[in-house]
Backbone as CSV, one residue per row, in Angstrom:
resi,resn,N_x,N_y,N_z,CA_x,CA_y,CA_z,C_x,C_y,C_z
1,MET,15.418,37.680,35.653,15.606,38.961,36.284,17.086,39.145,36.587
2,VAL,17.601,40.324,36.300,19.000,40.622,36.566,19.069,41.729,37.603
3,ASP,19.851,41.486,38.659,20.044,42.469,39.716,21.544,42.569,39.972
4,ASP,22.153,43.602,39.412,23.608,43.764,39.443,24.275,42.515,38.854
5,ALA,24.991,41.761,39.677,25.688,40.574,39.177,24.885,39.297,39.397
6,ASP,23.680,39.422,39.980,22.850,38.250,40.266,21.765,38.082,39.212
7,ILE,21.462,36.833,38.892,20.410,36.509,37.932,19.416,35.589,38.636
8,TYR,18.112,35.874,38.474,17.062,35.100,39.111,16.065,34.619,38.059
9,GLY,15.320,33.555,38.386,14.242,33.117,37.511,14.226,31.614,37.314
10,ASP,13.208,31.154,36.556,13.056,29.720,36.298,14.249,29.148,35.550
11,GLY,14.802,29.906,34.598,15.946,29.420,33.842,17.129,29.077,34.730
12,VAL,17.373,29.915,35.720,18.473,29.675,36.658,18.171,28.452,37.523
13,ASN,16.912,28.351,37.992,16.532,27.190,38.813,16.667,25.893,38.024
14,ILE,16.211,25.896,36.771,16.300,24.694,35.937,17.756,24.320,35.687
15,ALA,18.582,25.320,35.380,20.007,25.050,35.135,20.665,24.446,36.377
16,ALA,20.313,24.951,37.552,20.900,24.424,38.788,20.460,22.981,39.021
17,ARG,19.203,22.674,38.761,18.691,21.311,38.953,19.313,20.350,37.925
18,LEU,19.471,20.811,36.679,20.096,19.966,35.662,21.559,19.696,36.013
19,GLN,22.210,20.672,36.586,23.611,20.499,36.994,23.713,19.408,38.053
20,GLU,22.722,19.342,38.947,22.724,18.308,39.982,22.543,16.912,39.381
21,LEU,21.834,16.812,38.248,21.605,15.514,37.603,22.845,15.001,36.871
22,ALA,23.725,15.904,36.490,24.898,15.523,35.695,25.932,14.808,36.561
23,GLU,26.573,13.813,35.954,27.680,13.138,36.615,28.881,14.086,36.598
24,PRO,29.876,13.885,37.459,31.055,14.746,37.426,31.681,14.777,36.026
25,GLY,31.842,15.952,35.475,32.393,16.123,34.139,31.371,15.931,33.035
26,GLY,30.134,15.612,33.388,29.100,15.361,32.395,28.230,16.590,32.155
27,ILE,27.361,16.478,31.170,26.476,17.574,30.794,25.052,17.033,30.684
28,VAL,24.096,17.731,31.277,22.675,17.419,31.137,21.994,18.680,30.622
29,ILE,21.146,18.518,29.604,20.467,19.663,28.994,18.954,19.445,29.015
30,SER,18.214,20.520,28.898,16.756,20.446,28.850,16.294,20.146,27.424
31,ALA,15.015,19.788,27.279,14.460,19.458,25.964,14.563,20.620,24.975
32,PRO,14.277,21.886,25.377,14.429,22.971,24.401,15.872,23.118,23.882
33,VAL,16.843,22.919,24.753,18.242,22.979,24.313,18.538,21.805,23.392
34,TYR,18.050,20.617,23.752,18.240,19.432,22.919,17.700,19.670,21.513
35,GLU,16.494,20.247,21.406,15.898,20.504,20.088,16.763,21.461,19.264
36,GLN,17.453,22.376,19.914,18.297,23.336,19.205,19.610,22.728,18.726
37,VAL,20.167,21.770,19.485,21.522,21.294,19.176,21.596,19.866,18.662
38,ARG,20.496,19.124,18.659,20.557,17.694,18.359,21.117,17.384,16.983
39,ASN,20.891,18.224,15.986,21.417,17.975,14.642,22.664,18.788,14.341
40,LYS,23.168,19.490,15.328,24.317,20.366,15.093,25.589,19.886,15.786
41,LEU,25.463,18.895,16.651,26.622,18.385,17.376,26.842,16.926,17.030
42,SER,28.097,16.516,16.972,28.392,15.115,16.654,28.599,14.326,17.944
43,VAL,27.602,14.384,18.819,27.594,13.605,20.055,26.244,12.907,20.145
44,GLY,26.130,11.968,21.059,24.865,11.291,21.286,24.160,11.869,22.499
45,PHE,22.912,11.473,22.685,22.127,11.954,23.818,21.391,10.787,24.453
46,ASP,21.392,10.732,25.774,20.620,9.749,26.523,19.413,10.468,27.098
47,SER,18.221,10.003,26.775,17.017,10.619,27.314,16.862,10.220,28.775
48,LEU,16.685,11.200,29.625,16.465,10.947,31.051,14.985,11.063,31.397
49,GLY,14.176,11.469,30.414,12.741,11.617,30.651,12.439,12.887,31.440
50,ALA,11.203,12.989,31.904,10.788,14.157,32.689,11.338,14.017,34.104
51,GLN,12.131,14.962,34.504,12.747,14.943,35.824,12.007,15.907,36.756
52,PRO,11.565,15.423,37.929,10.916,16.337,38.879,11.943,17.320,39.420
53,MET,11.516,18.575,39.546,12.437,19.614,40.011,11.776,20.462,41.084
54,LYS,12.544,20.815,42.077,12.054,21.634,43.183,11.705,23.038,42.679
55,ASN,10.514,23.503,43.025,10.026,24.843,42.688,9.805,25.080,41.195
56,VAL,9.883,24.026,40.387,9.698,24.154,38.938,8.945,22.909,38.455
57,ALA,8.169,23.033,37.389,7.480,21.884,36.806,8.519,20.876,36.296
58,PRO,8.153,19.592,36.204,9.105,18.595,35.683,9.642,19.000,34.311
59,VAL,10.918,18.717,34.098,11.602,19.117,32.866,12.156,17.877,32.180
60,VAL,11.832,17.709,30.893,12.417,16.619,30.107,13.884,16.969,29.879
61,SER,14.751,16.006,30.172,16.177,16.303,30.076,16.927,15.188,29.354
62,TYR,18.126,15.541,28.884,18.982,14.624,28.131,20.404,14.730,28.643
63,ARG,21.061,13.570,28.745,22.479,13.536,29.099,23.274,13.525,27.800
64,VAL,24.282,14.366,27.704,25.145,14.382,26.527,26.119,13.227,26.650
65,ALA,26.144,12.348,25.635,27.009,11.168,25.637,28.202,11.450,24.728
66,MET,29.268,11.920,25.314,30.447,12.316,24.548,31.176,11.115,23.952
67,GLY,31.346,10.047,24.733,32.142,8.914,24.284,31.313,7.767,23.750
68,GLY,30.158,8.043,23.162,29.344,6.973,22.612,28.384,6.371,23.612
69,GLY,28.249,6.984,24.783,27.241,6.545,25.734,27.651,5.344,26.551
70,ASP,28.708,5.484,27.380,29.143,4.390,28.217,28.377,4.359,29.533
71,SER,27.248,5.092,29.597,26.483,5.171,30.831,25.592,3.963,31.028
72,GLY,25.537,3.061,30.049,24.715,1.881,30.186,23.335,2.044,29.574
73,ARG,22.956,3.245,29.206,21.674,3.486,28.554,21.879,3.581,27.059
74,ALA,20.795,3.416,26.335,20.877,3.514,24.873,21.076,4.960,24.475
75,SER,22.109,5.224,23.747,22.416,6.567,23.299,21.736,6.836,21.961
76,VAL,21.288,8.058,21.760,20.649,8.439,20.505,21.693,9.160,19.674
77,PRO,22.298,8.486,18.665,23.348,9.133,17.888,22.774,10.247,17.023
78,VAL,23.605,11.270,16.776,23.135,12.410,16.012,23.432,12.251,14.538
79,ARG,24.655,11.972,14.175,24.998,11.925,12.758,25.310,10.528,12.260
80,GLU,25.923,9.719,13.090,26.327,8.404,12.628,25.560,7.336,13.378
81,SER,25.244,6.252,12.695,24.521,5.159,13.326,25.505,4.305,14.117
82,ALA,25.047,3.836,15.274,25.892,2.983,16.100,25.791,1.525,15.669
83,ALA,24.964,1.246,14.668,24.765,-0.128,14.217,25.997,-0.627,13.467
84,ARG,26.152,-1.934,13.476,27.265,-2.546,12.741,26.983,-2.465,11.254
85,PRO,28.005,-2.534,10.392,27.801,-2.443,8.945,26.832,-3.494,8.408
86,GLU,26.858,-4.713,8.949,25.954,-5.744,8.441,24.497,-5.493,8.845
87,ASP,24.274,-4.621,9.856,22.913,-4.280,10.276,22.360,-3.083,9.511
88,GLN,23.174,-2.464,8.662,22.755,-1.280,7.920,21.747,-1.656,6.836
89,PRO,20.779,-0.771,6.569,19.835,-1.037,5.487,20.528,-0.931,4.131
90,PRO,19.870,-1.415,3.053,20.460,-1.307,1.710,20.737,0.150,1.337
91,GLY,21.529,0.353,0.302,21.981,1.683,-0.091,20.883,2.712,-0.280
92,TRP,19.803,2.373,-1.001,18.757,3.368,-1.251,18.009,3.711,0.020
93,MET,17.839,2.740,0.917,17.161,3.033,2.190,18.038,3.928,3.065
94,ARG,19.329,3.669,3.053,20.266,4.495,3.816,20.258,5.920,3.282
95,PHE,20.195,6.058,1.952,20.136,7.371,1.326,18.884,8.130,1.767
96,VAL,17.731,7.456,1.734,16.472,8.089,2.144,16.527,8.473,3.620
97,ARG,17.009,7.546,4.452,17.096,7.820,5.892,17.982,9.031,6.170
98,ASP,19.148,9.060,5.553,20.075,10.166,5.779,19.540,11.479,5.222
99,SER,18.858,11.414,4.079,18.288,12.632,3.498,17.201,13.201,4.389
100,LEU,16.330,12.346,4.911,15.260,12.812,5.791,15.808,13.308,7.124
101,ALA,16.897,12.709,7.606,17.472,13.118,8.885,18.030,14.536,8.824
102,ASN,18.416,14.989,7.634,18.997,16.324,7.499,17.951,17.410,7.277
103,LEU,16.688,17.032,7.125,15.616,18.002,6.910,14.961,18.372,8.236
104,PRO,14.323,19.526,8.297,13.536,19.847,9.496,12.454,18.784,9.692
105,ARG,12.129,18.490,10.945,11.208,17.406,11.269,9.849,17.510,10.574
106,PRO,9.189,18.685,10.516,7.880,18.741,9.845,7.963,18.409,8.352
107,ILE,9.019,18.844,7.704,9.173,18.573,6.277,9.453,17.088,6.059
108,ALA,10.303,16.500,6.893,10.592,15.068,6.782,9.326,14.242,7.010
109,ALA,8.506,14.642,7.981,7.262,13.915,8.247,6.307,14.022,7.069
110,ALA,6.196,15.216,6.475,5.300,15.406,5.328,5.773,14.582,4.126
111,LEU,7.073,14.557,3.889,7.596,13.769,2.769,7.404,12.275,2.997
112,THR,7.565,11.832,4.245,7.339,10.423,4.554,5.872,10.056,4.325
113,ALA,4.959,10.904,4.802,3.527,10.656,4.590,3.197,10.655,3.098
114,ALA,3.788,11.575,2.355,3.553,11.636,0.908,4.040,10.357,0.230
115,GLY,5.198,9.854,0.652,5.714,8.607,0.091,4.778,7.433,0.350
116,PHE,4.227,7.373,1.557,3.273,6.301,1.861,2.006,6.435,1.023
117,LEU,1.538,7.647,0.808,0.352,7.838,-0.029,0.608,7.375,-1.465
118,VAL,1.788,7.660,-1.984,2.141,7.206,-3.331,2.135,5.676,-3.380
119,LEU,2.753,5.040,-2.391,2.791,3.577,-2.362,1.390,2.981,-2.244
120,ILE,0.548,3.571,-1.410,-0.828,3.074,-1.265,-1.564,3.213,-2.589
121,ASN,-1.394,4.361,-3.259,-2.055,4.571,-4.547,-1.599,3.527,-5.565
122,LEU,-0.308,3.284,-5.634,0.211,2.316,-6.599,-0.232,0.891,-6.267
123,ALA,-0.362,0.576,-4.987,-0.749,-0.775,-4.596,-2.246,-1.022,-4.786
124,THR,-3.064,0.008,-4.621,-4.506,-0.199,-4.692,-5.053,-0.073,-6.106
125,ASN,-4.641,0.970,-6.818,-5.164,1.164,-8.168,-4.190,2.024,-8.968
126,PRO,-3.211,1.413,-9.620,-2.202,2.194,-10.337,-2.763,2.930,-11.559
127,ASN,-3.950,2.554,-12.016,-4.530,3.222,-13.187,-5.251,4.519,-12.832
128,ARG,-5.522,4.719,-11.555,-6.219,5.939,-11.111,-5.333,6.644,-10.083
129,ILE,-4.855,7.802,-10.439,-3.944,8.535,-9.564,-4.750,9.516,-8.715
130,TRP,-4.680,9.332,-7.402,-5.396,10.219,-6.484,-4.489,10.835,-5.432
131,PHE,-3.252,10.326,-5.264,-2.397,10.741,-4.153,-1.963,12.200,-4.226
132,HIS,-1.998,12.823,-5.399,-1.465,14.179,-5.533,-2.263,15.201,-4.723
133,TRP,-3.559,14.988,-4.512,-4.339,15.968,-3.741,-3.965,15.985,-2.261
134,PRO,-3.930,14.842,-1.574,-3.511,14.913,-0.175,-2.044,15.325,-0.012
135,VAL,-1.195,14.939,-0.974,0.211,15.340,-0.897,0.332,16.857,-1.021
136,MET,-0.420,17.441,-1.937,-0.378,18.907,-2.083,-0.856,19.586,-0.803
137,ALA,-1.910,19.066,-0.186,-2.410,19.637,1.066,-1.364,19.537,2.172
138,LEU,-0.717,18.392,2.294,0.336,18.214,3.298,1.476,19.207,3.099
139,LEU,1.965,19.288,1.877,3.086,20.187,1.602,2.692,21.643,1.816
140,PHE,1.467,22.009,1.450,0.989,23.372,1.681,0.980,23.691,3.171
141,LEU,0.467,22.760,3.995,0.422,22.994,5.438,1.822,23.135,6.033
142,VAL,2.751,22.298,5.587,4.120,22.375,6.109,4.775,23.689,5.700
143,ILE,4.578,24.091,4.452,5.166,25.358,3.986,4.582,26.531,4.765
144,MET,3.267,26.536,4.958,2.635,27.625,5.706,3.135,27.662,7.149
145,ARG,3.262,26.489,7.770,3.754,26.431,9.146,5.176,26.990,9.237
146,THR,6.009,26.616,8.266,7.389,27.092,8.250,7.441,28.604,8.064
147,VAL,6.647,29.133,7.153,6.624,30.578,6.898,6.147,31.332,8.131
148,ILE,5.106,30.833,8.778,4.576,31.500,9.970,5.598,31.478,11.094
149,ARG,6.256,30.331,11.294,7.276,30.251,12.360,8.435,31.201,12.092
150,ARG,8.871,31.274,10.842,9.977,32.193,10.519,9.556,33.632,10.743
151,GLY,8.306,33.939,10.420,7.802,35.288,10.659,7.784,35.631,12.134
152,ARG,7.368,34.663,12.964,7.354,34.881,14.417,8.764,35.067,14.949
153,ARG,9.707,34.229,14.442,11.095,34.354,14.888,11.676,35.717,14.533
154,SER,11.415,36.193,13.306,11.969,37.479,12.908,11.340,38.615,13.715
155,ASP,10.049,38.467,14.090,9.404,39.473,14.944,10.066,39.511,16.312
156,LYS,10.379,38.335,16.878,11.046,38.272,18.186,12.436,38.863,18.098
157,ASP,13.160,38.580,16.988,14.516,39.130,16.835,14.480,40.650,16.742
158,GLU,13.458,41.198,16.090,13.336,42.651,15.976,13.026,43.277,17.324
159,ASP,12.277,42.547,18.191,11.938,43.085,19.510,13.145,43.175,20.411
160,ARG,14.142,42.368,20.168,15.338,42.386,21.019,16.128,43.592,20.677
């Protein structure tokens, strides 16, 4: 709600509570903000879990780790792995990991499930191919979900 120069509502209350959780000079964001920016910023995030908030339901929040997470908690890197080079997986595994990390989560999950179905098919009976039916169903569901979500988003944008 906007009243002249004042703004009221749950969003303002949540922002004020998140500000209280942040260390001086630090940033704490809610889960919806995290989902929007996690693959777009080259910083890490520390999960703070669901934080109880006055006059508002508990909110899952994340601390932005600008300097690699010197807060003592495990930081979740966005683009680069914090692991040492000798701890890195072999080249093809790194390629698959990085390729899936750049895809939307539902598509990456469907492709991962499809890969497991292919491996199961090859391990159980390579002479009889059956994996293509469940893979087609998975991909169809992901495509339909994506199309429906985009349609909803464009409807909301038109309403504004």
